[in-house]
N, C-alpha and C positions, 0 to 999 in steps of 0.2 A: 511205325514202331510196334504196334500191336501184332502185325503180321510177322515181323522179324522175331519177336518173342515166341510166337506160335510155331514158326518154322524151326527155331532153335530147340524147342521142346520136342517136336517131332523127330529131329535129328538125334536127340538124346535117348529116344525110346529103346533103340537096340541095346543100350548100355544100362537100362533100368531093369531091376528085378521086380516084376509086377505079378509074379505067380501067386496063386492062391494056395498056400501051403496047408491050409486046414482041409481035411477030407470031408467035413460036414458043416460048411458055413451056415447053411440054412437052418440046420438043427440048433446051432449056437444062437442064431438070431431068434429062433422060436423060444428057446429057453430064457433068453434075455427079456423078450416081450412078456413071457409068462411071469417072470420075476417082477416086472414093473406093474403088471396087472394085480399082483398079489404080494406086495412088499411085506417082508417079515421083520418088523421093528423089534419084536421080542427076541430075535436071535442075536441082536447086537447088544450084548450086555454092557459094553463100554461106550455106548453111543454118546451119552452125556459127557463122559470124560474126554472123548475125542473132539467133540464140538467145543468144549471149554478150552482145550489146548490149541485147537485150530484158531480160535478167536484170540487167545492170549499171544501166540506167536505172531499173528497178523498185526495186532494193535501195537505191541511193543516194538516189533521190527520196523513197522512203517513210521512210528513216531520217532524212533532213533534215526532212521534213515532220512526222515524229513529234516530233523535238526542238523544232522551232518551235511545234508544237501544244501541247506540254507547257508551254512558256514562256507561251503565251497563256492556257492553262488556269489557271496560277498567278495571272494578272492578270485573271481573268474577272470579278472584282468591279467592275472599271472598265468603263464603257460603251464607251470607245474600243476596248478590247481585244475586247469582244464584237462590236462593229460590224465591226472588221477581220476577225475570224474568219468572220462571216456573209458578208461580201463575198467572201472567198477561196474558201469552199466553194460559193458560189452560181454561180461561173463554171466551166464544164466544162473538163477538162484539154485538150480539143481546142481550145477557144477560147483558152486560155492559150498553147498551142503556136503557134497562128496569130498571136497578138499578139507573142509573144517572137521569132518568126521574123524580124520586121522589124528589130529592132536587132541580134540576135545570129546570124541566119542559121540553117541546119540544123546547129547545133553541139551538143556535149554539154551545154553550159549551158542551151540551150533545152529539151532533153528533160528534164533533171533538174528545172528550175524548173517546167515544165508539170505535173509530177507533184507536186512538193513543195508548191507554193503552195495548190492546192485541198485537198490532204491535210492541210496545216497547219490549215486551218479545220475540217476534219472531226475531226481529233484533238483540237483545242481544245474542241470541243463535248462529245465523248464523255469525254475525260479530266476535263474540268471537272465533268461530272455524276458521274463515279465518285468524285472527291474530295469533292464536296458530300454524297454519299450515305454516305460513310464514317461509322462509328459514332463518336459524339463522346465516349463514356464513357472510352476510354483517355486522352484528353487531360485529362479531369476529375480523374484521379488522379495526374497528374504533380506533382512538387514545386512549391510556390509560387515564382514568380520564374523559372520555365523560359521561355526565350526562344521567340519565335514560330517561328524556324527549327528549333530543336530539337524543339518540339512537333509541327511538321509532319513532320519526318524520322522521329521515333520513334513517333508516335501515329496520324497520319492516312495518310501515304504507304504504310506497310506493308500496310494493309488494302486499298488500291487496286492494289497492284503485280500481284497475280495476274490480275485481270480486264484490267488494262492490257496485260499480256503476251499474253493470249489475243487481245485485240482487235488488238494490233499485228501478230501473226502472221496474223490474218485479213486485215488491211489489206495485208499483203505479197502475199497472193494477189490482192487487188484491184489492187495496183500492177503485177503482171505483166499483167493484162488492160489496164490503162491504158497500159502501156509498149508493148504490141502495137498498140493502137489509134492512138497518136500517129504510127506509121509511115505512116498514110494521108495525112498532111500533109507527108511528105518526110523524116522522120527514119528512119535505117536499122535499123528493128526488123522483126519478123515481119509487121506490117501493110503495110510498104512492099513486101516480097517478095510478099505475097498480092495486093496491088493490081497489081503489075507482071505477074504471071502471068495474072490474070484479064483484064487488058487485051489480052494476047496470045492469049487463048483456050486457054491450056495448063492445063486443068482437072485433069489428073493431077498436075502440079507444085503447083497451088494446094491440092489435096487433101493433098499431102505436108506443106505448110506448116500446114494446119489440124490434121492428126493430130499433128504435132510440138507444136503449141500445147496440144492436149488432153493430151498426155503430160506436158508441163510442169505443167499445172494438176492433173492427176490424181495426180501423185507428190509434190506439194509437201509433204504431211504427213510424208513419209519423209525428205526432205533439208533442209527448212527447220526449223532448231532455233534457239532463242533464244541458246544459248551460242555458236553458230557465226556469229551475225549480225555481230559486229565483224569477223570474218575475211572474211565476204562483202562487207561495206562497203568494206574496204580493197582487196579484189580488184576490186570494181566501180569504185572510183575509179581504180585503176591501168589498167583496161581503157579507161575513158572518156578518160583523159589520153593514153594511148598511141595510141588510134585516132582522136582528134579532130584532124583536119587542117584545120579551118576557122579561119582567122586573123581575129580580130575587128577591124573597122574602127571604132575608138573615135570618130572624127568622125561616123560614121553613127549610132552609139549615142547620142551627145549630141544629134544633130539630131532623132532620133525622140522623145526624152524632153523636148526643149525647144521643138520646132517642130511636128512632125507631129501630136502629140496635141492641140494647141491648135486650137479651131474655126477654120476657114479665114477667116471674116470678121474675126476678132480678131487675126490674125497681123500684127504690125507696124502695127496701126491705132491711131488716136487713141481711147482708151477713153473720153474725155470727150465725144466727138462723138456727137450723137444718130443721125447717119447710120450710125455703126458698129453700134450696137445694133439699128437697123432692119434692116441687112443680116444681122446675126446672127439676128434673129427670122425673117426669110425663109428663111435657111439651115436653122434648126431646124424650121420648119414642113415643109420639103421632106423632111427626114429622118423626122420623126414621122408625117406624113400619108401620104407616098408609099411609105415603106418599113416603118417600125415598125408602123403600123396593119394593113396587109395581112399582114405577117409574124406579128403577134401573133394575128390572127384565125385564120390557118392553123395556128399552133402550138396554139391552143386547140381547134380542130376535131380535129387529130390526137390531142391529149391525151385528149379525151373519148371518141373512138371507141376509142382504145387501152384505156381503162379497162374498157369493155365486153368487149373481147376478152380482156383480162387476167383479168377476173372469170370468164368462161366457162372459160378454161384452168385457173385455180386451182381452181374448184369441181369440175370434172370430173377434173383431173389429180391431186388429192391422194389420190383413191381408188386410184390406181395404186401407191401405196406401202403400202397396207393389205393384208396377206396374207389376212385373212378376207374380203376383198371380191374380189380378183382372183387369189388363190392365190400360192404361193411363187414360181413361175417368172414369173408376171405382175408381181409386186412387184419382182423383180430387173430385169426388162426396163423397167418403169416408172421405176425409180430411174436406170437408165442414160440413158433419154431425158431426164428432168428435169435430170440432171447436165450433159448436153451443152447444153441450152437455157439453163440459168442460168449456166453457166460461160463461154459464148460472149458476149463483150461485145455490148451492144445495137447499137452502131454497126457491128460486124462482121456481125451477123445482118441488119441493114438493108442492108448492102452486098451480101450474098448474095441477099437477096430482090429487090434492085434488078436484079441480073443476070437474074433469072427474069421479073419482071413489068414491068420498065421503069420510067422515072421518073414517079412519081405518089405520092399519099399512101398507096396500098395497101401497098407494101413497108414503109413506116415503121410503119403500124398493125399489120401482121402481125408484124414483128420485135419491136417494143416490147411487144406483147401477149403473144407467146410467152415472151420473156425475163422480164418482170416476173411473168407468170402462173406460170411455172415456179418462181420464187423463193418466191411465196406458197404454191404447191402443195406445195413441199418442207416448208415450216414447218407447214402444216396436216396433211400426210401423216404427219409425225413424231408429231404430237399424236394424230392419228387412230389410228395403230398402237398408241400407249400406251393410248388409251381402249378399243380393241377387246380388249386383254388383261385389262381390269378387269371385263368383262361376264361374266354367268353362262355356264356351259358350254352351256346350251340356247339361248343368244342367237342371233338370225338371222345369216345370212351373205349374202354377195353383195350384190345391189342392195337387199334389204330392210335389211341392216345399214347400207348407205350412206344410204338415203333416210330411215329412221325413227330411226336412232341417231346416226350421225356428223354428217350435214349439219345437223340442228337444233342440235347442241351446238357445232359449229365455225363457225356462221355469224357469231356475234359476233366471234371472233378474225379471221375472214376480212375483215369490215368494218374492223376496226382496222388490219390490215396493208394493206388496199387504200387507205384514206385516208392512211396514212403514205406509201405509194408514189406518191400523187397528185402531189406536188410534184416527186418524182424523175422521174416520167414527163413532167412539164411541161418540165423541164430537158433530158431526153433528146429530146423532140419538137423542141425548138429546135435541138439539135446536128445532127440528121439532115438539116437544111437544107443542110449542106455537100455532101450527096450529090445535090442538085438539087431536093429538095422545097421548095416556097416558104414554109418557116417562117422564123423569125427568123435561124436559122443561114445560110440562103441569102443574105440581105442582108448579114449580117456578113461572110461569106466573100467576097462580091462587093466590099464596101468595102475589105477588106484587100488583095484582089487588085489593086484600083485605087490602092493605097497612100493610102487615105483613112482613116487611123487615127482621125481625129476623129469621123467618122461611125460607125465600128465601135464606138468606146467608148460613144457614145450608145445604139446598138442593144443593146450588151451590158448597159448600165444598165437598159434597158427589160426585158431578159430577167431580170435580177436582181430587179427590182421585181415582175414578173409571178410569178416563182417564190415570192417572199416572200408575195405576196397569196394564192396557192394554199396555201402552208404555213399561213398564218393561218386561212384558211377550213377547212382540214383539221383543225387543232387545235380549232377551235370546234365542228365537227360531232362529232368524237370525244368531246369533253367533254359535248356535249348528249345524245349517245346513250349516255353512260356506258360507253365502250369502253376506258377506260384500264386496266381490270382484266384485259384479254384479251391479255397478253403484249406490250404495246406497247413495253416497255423492250427486250425481246429483239429485236423487229423493228427497232428503231432502232439497236441496237448491232451486231447480227450479221444483217443483212438477207439475206444469201445463204447462211447455214449451215442 
């Protein structure tokens, strides 16, 4: 199976645009390095403001998404609830931000909903699984006649509360990453500041933004506590309300949801007339053939090439966390590198790579491969360190330990994690199109920029269907290879820990 994916990636190379469009990539790298060696925090006058808004959007968005996701999880037996959750989580938060910008502008409501909507779908899936997996025996010993609500509150929910709490705190970390990223589309978070300084060539100030972001992520385990979450939520609401100066034009909001999202040939047309549907068919053909098809092909090419890079990074990177392979100092350095790569949002990494290599598929493949590979390398490295401690005292070390002991044992888990990340990589490959790569995100961004929301919704639907198809294929392959026993649940619930 690994060879088949490698051969597929090689077959797609002639269709990939991997050219280095920047005339001086090494010069850009040198300036980036110089900026990190001497970050200029004084140049970022609004740094505190950006940090405050980044945290406020994250906390409020994740809390609202968690509450909505819990409600959807309770209704997960109904097909409509499951379908809604699937749609919500299949659309990236950047796409949500672009769509919501049209009716609500760059307001606090746009930022909060851009995070809350996809996170509601994610929470619904995970919370639903946790509740379904709860032990049924406590409910069996309840007195006869106990109501369904009482049985749920006293027998099922208490078993799921602990993992729900852990997952909610992990999602808060993800929410900070999402909050930073939505700044790239105009919301005043750290991503907006980073984009502004890069456009001005002020790499020392951009380095200050990135270091501040890493400090936020690196210290989250010390200041993010479940007991403090209500306080953080109230404070976040107060910040967003006090700093939101955008006044909503409700006439514009109504027009977006009643007119702009309707396909152009159907607006005010006679729906009984054959000519109307002929015009709609011609319009749909243009969207699907001229935009969706090339965008989908490019997205698939980026996805498959990324899988190979991701695999190479994961299989080589997990050894950096095993002390018996690289030594104590090497393991510490490797842990630091992997933390930076997996903590940096994939979109932000792609943006940085774009500054170095220029607009092509190459920055997307490198960024997505490094980010997702580091996530899997971290999971495998943790297991590899555990395995190395169970070996005999005279067991080999170094490359022998890696090649003959760890790699054969961890290849099954590697495939399980890789196939799970497949559909995530597909969704990420679509979103990097906003940066100029000709994936589906490029055409979605162009349609929204031209205020053609009807076209954008069709293209987003294509993205959702493509992601669902990859998810279906991934589940079938994992089942066929019997990979379900290799930590798949942990990969799905806590993919970046």
